[in-house]
C-alpha positions in Angstrom: -3.9 0.2 -47.8 -7.3 -0.9 -46.4 -9.4 1.9 -44.9 -11.1 1.4 -41.6 -14.3 3.4 -41.2 -16.1 3.2 -37.9 -19.8 2.7 -38.4 -22.2 3.3 -35.6 -25.9 2.3 -35.3 -28.2 3.1 -32.4 -31.6 2.4 -30.8 -33.0 4.1 -27.7 -35.0 2.8 -24.7 -36.2 4.7 -21.6 -36.5 2.8 -18.4 -38.1 4.0 -15.2 -37.3 2.6 -11.8 -37.8 3.4 -8.1 -34.7 5.5 -7.9 -35.5 7.4 -11.2 -35.5 7.0 -14.9 -32.6 6.4 -17.2 -32.2 6.1 -21.0 -30.4 3.1 -22.6 -29.0 3.6 -26.1 -28.1 0.5 -28.1 -25.2 0.9 -30.5 -22.9 -1.1 -32.7 -19.3 -0.4 -33.6 -17.9 -1.6 -36.8 -14.8 -0.9 -38.9 -12.2 -1.0 -36.2 -8.6 -0.3 -37.2 -7.3 -1.9 -33.9 -9.4 -5.1 -34.1 -9.9 -5.5 -37.9 -13.2 -6.9 -39.0 -14.9 -6.9 -35.6 -18.3 -5.8 -34.6 -18.9 -4.6 -31.0 -22.3 -4.1 -29.6 -22.7 -1.7 -26.7 -25.3 0.1 -24.6 -25.0 3.6 -23.2 -26.7 4.4 -19.9 -27.8 8.0 -19.3 -29.3 8.8 -15.8 -32.0 11.4 -15.5 -29.7 13.6 -13.5 -27.5 14.2 -16.5 -28.2 17.5 -18.1 -25.7 17.6 -20.9 -24.4 21.0 -19.7 -21.1 19.6 -18.4 -19.0 16.5 -18.8 -20.1 13.5 -16.7 -18.1 10.8 -15.0 -17.8 7.5 -16.8 -18.4 3.9 -15.9 -17.5 1.2 -18.4 -18.8 -2.3 -17.9 -17.3 -5.1 -20.0 -19.4 -8.0 -21.4 -22.4 -5.8 -21.4 -24.8 -5.2 -18.5 -23.8 -7.3 -15.4 -24.6 -7.0 -11.7 -27.9 -5.2 -12.4 -25.6 -2.2 -12.9 -28.1 0.3 -14.4 -30.5 -0.1 -11.4 -27.6 0.2 -8.9 -26.2 3.3 -10.6 -29.7 4.9 -10.5 -29.8 4.2 -6.7 -26.3 5.4 -5.9 -26.5 8.5 -8.0 -29.8 9.4 -6.5 -28.4 8.9 -3.0 -25.3 11.0 -3.7 -23.0 8.0 -3.3 -21.8 8.3 -6.9 -21.4 11.4 -9.1 -23.6 11.8 -12.2 -22.2 9.1 -14.4 -22.6 7.9 -18.0 -22.4 4.1 -18.3 -21.0 2.3 -21.3 -21.7 -1.5 -21.4 -19.4 -3.0 -24.1 -19.6 -6.5 -25.6 -16.4 -8.1 -26.9 -15.9 -8.2 -30.6 -16.9 -10.8 -33.1 -16.0 -11.3 -36.7 -18.7 -12.4 -39.1 -18.6 -13.7 -42.7 -20.7 -12.5 -45.6 -23.6 -14.7 -44.4 -23.6 -13.1 -41.0 -22.1 -16.2 -39.3 -19.5 -15.7 -36.5 -16.2 -17.0 -37.6 -14.1 -15.5 -34.8 -14.8 -14.7 -31.2 -12.4 -12.0 -30.2 -13.1 -11.9 -26.5 -10.0 -13.8 -25.2 -7.7 -11.9 -27.5 -9.1 -8.5 -26.5 -9.7 -9.1 -22.8 -7.0 -11.6 -21.7 -4.1 -9.9 -23.4 -2.1 -8.0 -20.7 -0.9 -5.5 -23.3 -2.1 -1.9 -23.8 -4.0 -2.7 -27.0 -7.5 -2.8 -25.4 -6.9 0.4 -23.5 -6.0 2.0 -26.8 -9.2 0.6 -28.4 -11.3 2.2 -25.6 -9.6 5.5 -25.9 -9.4 5.9 -29.7 -12.4 4.1 -31.0 -15.1 3.3 -28.3 -15.3 6.5 -26.3 -15.1 8.8 -29.4 -18.1 6.9 -30.7 -20.0 7.5 -27.5 -19.0 11.2 -27.2 -21.6 13.4 -28.9 -24.4 10.8 -28.8 -27.7 12.6 -28.3 -30.6 11.4 -26.1 -34.2 11.6 -27.4 -34.7 14.8 -25.3 -31.6 16.5 -26.8 -28.9 15.9 -24.2 -25.5 15.5 -25.8 -23.2 13.0 -24.2 -20.0 14.7 -22.8 -17.5 12.5 -21.0 -14.9 13.7 -18.5 -11.3 12.8 -19.4 -10.0 12.9 -15.9 -8.8 9.5 -14.5 -10.5 10.2 -11.1 -13.8 10.6 -13.0 -13.7 7.2 -14.6 -14.3 3.6 -13.4 -14.1 0.3 -15.3 -15.5 -3.1 -14.3 -15.2 -6.6 -15.7 -15.8 -10.2 -14.8 -13.5 -13.1 -15.5 -11.6 -12.2 -18.7 -13.3 -8.8 -18.5 -11.7 -8.4 -15.0 -8.2 -8.6 -16.3 -9.2 -6.3 -19.2 -10.5 -3.7 -16.7 -7.3 -3.9 -14.7 -4.9 -3.8 -17.7 -6.8 -0.8 -19.2 -6.1 1.2 -16.0 -2.6 -0.3 -15.6 -1.4 0.8 -19.0 -3.4 4.1 -19.3 -3.6 5.3 -15.6 -4.1 8.9 -16.9 -7.5 7.7 -18.3 -8.7 5.2 -15.7 -8.5 5.7 -12.0 -11.0 3.2 -10.5 -11.1 -0.6 -11.2 -13.4 -3.4 -10.1 -12.3 -6.9 -11.2 -14.6 -9.9 -10.4 -13.1 -13.4 -10.6 -10.4 -11.9 -12.9 -8.4 -14.1 -15.2 -4.9 -13.5 -13.8 -3.7 -16.9 -14.8 -1.6 -18.5 -17.6 -4.0 -17.9 -20.5 -2.3 -15.0 -22.4 0.2 -13.9 -19.8 -2.1 -12.6 -17.0 -0.1 -14.7 -14.6 2.8 -12.3 -15.1 1.0 -9.2 -13.9 1.8 -9.6 -10.2 5.5 -9.6 -11.1 5.1 -6.5 -13.2 3.1 -4.7 -10.4 5.9 -5.4 -7.9 8.6 -4.2 -10.3 6.9 -1.1 -11.7 6.7 2.3 -10.1 3.2 2.8 -8.5 0.4 4.2 -10.6 -2.5 6.4 -9.4 -5.3 3.8 -9.5 -7.7 2.4 -7.0 -8.5 -1.3 -7.2 -11.1 -3.7 -5.9 -10.6 -7.5 -6.4 -13.2 -10.2 -5.8 -12.8 -13.9 -6.0 -13.5 -17.2 -4.2 -11.8 -20.4 -3.1 -13.9 -22.5 -5.5 -12.9 -20.5 -8.6 -10.9 -22.7 -11.0 -12.7 -22.2 -14.3 -10.2 -24.5 -16.0 -7.4 -25.7 -13.9 -5.0 -26.3 -16.8 -4.6 -22.5 -17.0 -4.1 -22.1 -13.2 -6.2 -21.4 -10.2 -8.2 -18.1 -10.5 -8.4 -17.6 -6.7 -4.6 -18.0 -6.3 -3.9 -15.7 -9.2 -6.1 -13.0 -7.6 -4.5 -13.4 -4.2 -1.1 -13.1 -5.9 -2.2 -9.9 -7.6 -3.6 -8.5 -4.4 -0.4 -9.2 -2.5 1.6 -7.4 -5.3 -0.7 -4.4 -5.2 -0.3 -4.1 -1.4 3.5 -4.5 -1.7 3.5 -1.7 -4.4 1.5 0.7 -2.3 -1.9 0.7 -4.0 -5.2 1.5 -2.5 -6.6 -2.0 -2.9 -9.6 -3.7 -1.3 -10.6 -7.4 -1.7 -13.6 -9.6 -1.2 -12.6 -13.3 -0.7 -15.4 -15.9 -0.3 -16.1 -19.5 -1.2 -17.7 -18.6 -4.5 -17.0 -20.2 -7.9 -16.4 -18.7 -11.3 -19.6 -16.8 -11.7 -21.2 -13.4 -11.3 -23.2 -14.1 -8.1 -20.9 -12.6 -5.5 -19.9 -9.6 -7.7 -23.7 -8.9 -8.0 -24.2 -9.1 -4.2 -21.4 -6.6 -3.4 -21.7 -4.4 -6.5 -23.3 -1.4 -4.8 -20.9 -1.5 -1.9 -17.9 -1.8 -4.2 -19.1 1.2 -6.3 -19.6 3.2 -3.1 -16.0 2.4 -1.9 -14.5 3.2 -5.3 -16.2 6.6 -5.5 -16.1 7.6 -1.9 -13.1 10.0 -2.3 -14.4 11.6 -5.5 -13.7 14.3 -6.8 -10.2 14.2 -5.3 -7.4 13.0 -7.6 -6.1 9.5 -6.9 -2.5 9.6 -5.7 0.1 6.9 -6.4 1.2 5.1 -3.2 4.7 4.3 -1.9 6.2 1.0 -3.0 8.2 -1.4 -0.8 10.4 -2.3 -3.9 13.8 -1.4 -2.4 15.4 -0.4 -5.8 12.5 1.8 -6.8 12.2 3.3 -3.3 15.8 4.3 -3.5 15.6 5.8 -7.0 12.2 7.6 -7.0 11.9 11.2 -5.9 8.4 11.9 -4.6 6.5 14.3 -6.8 9.0 14.1 -9.7 7.6 13.9 -13.2 9.0 13.9 -16.7 9.6 17.4 -18.0 9.6 17.9 -21.7 12.2 19.9 -23.5 14.4 19.9 -26.7 17.9 19.7 -27.8 19.5 20.8 -31.1 19.6 17.9 -33.5 23.3 18.3 -34.1 23.9 17.5 -30.4 21.9 14.3 -30.4 23.5 11.3 -31.9 21.8 7.9 -32.6 20.7 5.9 -29.5 23.4 3.7 -28.0 22.0 0.2 -28.2 25.0 -0.9 -26.2 26.6 0.2 -22.9 30.1 -0.3 -21.4 30.4 -0.9 -17.6 32.0 2.1 -15.8 35.4 0.5 -15.5 35.3 -1.0 -19.0 35.3 -4.6 -17.9 31.9 -5.5 -19.3 29.7 -4.7 -22.3 26.0 -5.1 -22.8 24.3 -5.0 -26.2 20.8 -5.6 -27.6 20.3 -8.7 -29.7 17.8 -8.5 -32.6 14.9 -10.9 -32.0 15.6 -11.4 -28.3 14.2 -9.9 -25.1 17.6 -10.6 -23.5 20.6 -8.4 -23.7 23.9 -10.0 -24.4 26.8 -9.3 -21.9 30.5 -9.8 -22.7 33.6 -9.6 -20.6 36.1 -7.1 -22.0 39.8 -7.6 -21.2 42.9 -6.2 -22.9 40.7 -5.0 -25.8 39.2 -8.5 -26.4 35.5 -9.3 -26.0 34.8 -12.8 -24.7 32.4 -15.1 -22.7 29.2 -13.7 -24.1 25.9 -14.7 -22.5 22.2 -13.6 -22.8 22.6 -12.1 -19.4 20.1 -9.3 -18.9 16.6 -10.7 -18.9 14.1 -8.0 -19.8 10.4 -8.0 -19.0 7.6 -7.8 -21.6 3.8 -8.0 -21.7 2.0 -10.8 -23.4 5.1 -12.6 -24.8 5.7 -9.6 -27.0 8.9 -8.8 -28.7 10.3 -5.7 -27.0 11.4 -2.6 -28.8 14.5 -1.4 -27.1 16.2 2.0 -27.3 19.3 3.4 -25.6 20.9 2.0 -22.5 23.3 3.3 -19.9 25.0 2.3 -16.6 24.7 4.4 -13.5 27.3 4.9 -10.8 26.2 1.7 -9.0 26.6 -0.4 -12.0 22.8 -0.8 -12.6 21.8 -0.9 -16.3 19.0 1.4 -17.4 17.3 0.2 -20.7 14.7 2.1 -22.6 11.9 -0.4 -23.8 8.3 0.0 -24.9 7.4 -1.7 -21.6 9.0 1.1 -19.6 12.6 2.0 -18.6 13.9 -1.2 -17.1 16.6 -1.0 -14.4 18.7 -4.2 -14.1 21.0 -5.1 -11.3 24.6 -6.5 -11.6 23.3 -10.0 -12.0 21.1 -9.3 -15.0 17.7 -9.1 -13.3 15.1 -6.3 -13.8 14.4 -4.9 -10.3 12.6 -1.7 -11.2 10.5 -0.4 -14.1 10.0 3.3 -14.5 7.1 4.6 -16.7 7.9 6.3 -19.9 6.7 9.9 -20.4 3.0 10.1 -21.3 2.6 9.8 -25.1 6.0 8.2 -25.6 5.0 4.7 -26.6 5.3 2.3 -29.5 8.7 2.0 -31.2 11.3 3.5 -28.8 14.3 2.3 -30.8 15.2 5.9 -31.5 15.1 7.0 -27.9 18.4 7.4 -26.1 19.0 7.7 -22.4 21.6 9.6 -20.4 22.3 9.3 -16.6 22.9 12.8 -15.2 23.6 14.0 -11.7 20.3 13.3 -9.9 18.4 13.0 -13.1 17.7 10.9 -16.2 17.2 12.4 -19.7 15.6 10.8 -22.6 16.2 12.1 -26.1 14.2 11.1 -29.2 16.9 11.1 -31.9 16.5 10.5 -35.6 15.6 14.1 -36.5 17.2 16.1 -39.2 20.7 17.4 -38.3 19.4 21.0 -37.9 16.1 20.1 -36.3 15.4 20.1 -32.6 15.0 16.7 -30.9 12.5 16.3 -28.1 13.7 15.4 -24.6 12.2 14.4 -21.3 14.1 14.9 -18.1 13.1 13.6 -14.6 14.7 13.8 -11.2 15.9 10.5 -9.7 18.3 9.6 -6.8 20.9 8.5 -9.3 24.5 9.6 -10.3 26.3 9.1 -13.6 29.2 6.6 -13.6 32.8 7.7 -13.1 34.9 6.4 -16.1 37.5 3.9 -15.0 36.0 3.3 -11.5 34.4 -0.1 -10.8 31.1 0.1 -8.8 31.0 -1.8 -5.5 30.0 -5.4 -6.0 26.3 -6.4 -5.3 27.3 -10.0 -4.7 25.8 -13.1 -6.3 22.5 -13.1 -4.5 
């Protein structure tokens, strides 16, 4: 097995401005286990107001320093419009050969992918490398881990990366600024508006900027239209979202002009926690119980069988089953003990064209099918469409094939099976407006619409 060892090199510069001095520390990250072979350059901004005695808020800027950010942060912190904040300006990765020549640019793979990989990279490799850095005068960098204390900004592909980092890890990132974001058909960013509409709201605050002349390469789509679609979805799903629409093209000019006002808006409610809004998704609105969260527990291993990778309709007339290698679930008609008329009926959602991992599945009393996947718990209607996606419990990600689901009276329980017979299996239970099916009773028809 190849070992990945993170190597960090640093250089330090002190810069004085009208609003005060700040330190810029240059660093380089190598040996990534998440993006093998890459080298990431970065800079750390430390304002003069930072004492090192307590954790500071965090601003991450992708593609390095853009929008004259250090000077703007100096000004806003000095004016009390932003809390004391450490800045991290991160460049995308490159892979070099033994001669030092770049053989792979990793930017599109890292930034344009709508998966959780980049968020994981930030949390597990980038920020641990920053934490503990020492300034020339002995101040040790300490970063707050609270989502409301963190903001992330990116432009173009960096814009979608900033959004997806918060989308997938909302407990880490609460404030997002995306400029001319690449929410188009490059690596699946065009699917994000759909996912926002279908997924339960997350506690993040979002600012989007774009212009009518923004079509970097029209074969992938129109950037402005993609941003408008995402803005509409965020509004529908109940987010605190603000937008700046102009006639700008695909460049940093407009983002630079409004950067200070955007930062002021993003941070104006600090230090209050950011609260998830109320969605207009009718299925989610009916199912979700305000304030409910997953509650961890356990069950004796002997009482937890393997996950049911199939489910039978309440009256026994239909059967759904996972199909290896497919993101669709097969459905069959069951009559007089015979299984017939199979179709790839339930069309599950995934990020970045990825192969889903699926766990258990179960019908509720209305005939909706709940399916555990690594993209969330997907709730399908009678006609095979995903109409709601519920977040998995925090920390339950990756391969969920051993996670079963049970519909209880006004609750749903997940159980991680696969433990030894005598061992306890972890569970997570959450309140929902849902009821278990009644065996032999056919749910009312939802029609063909």
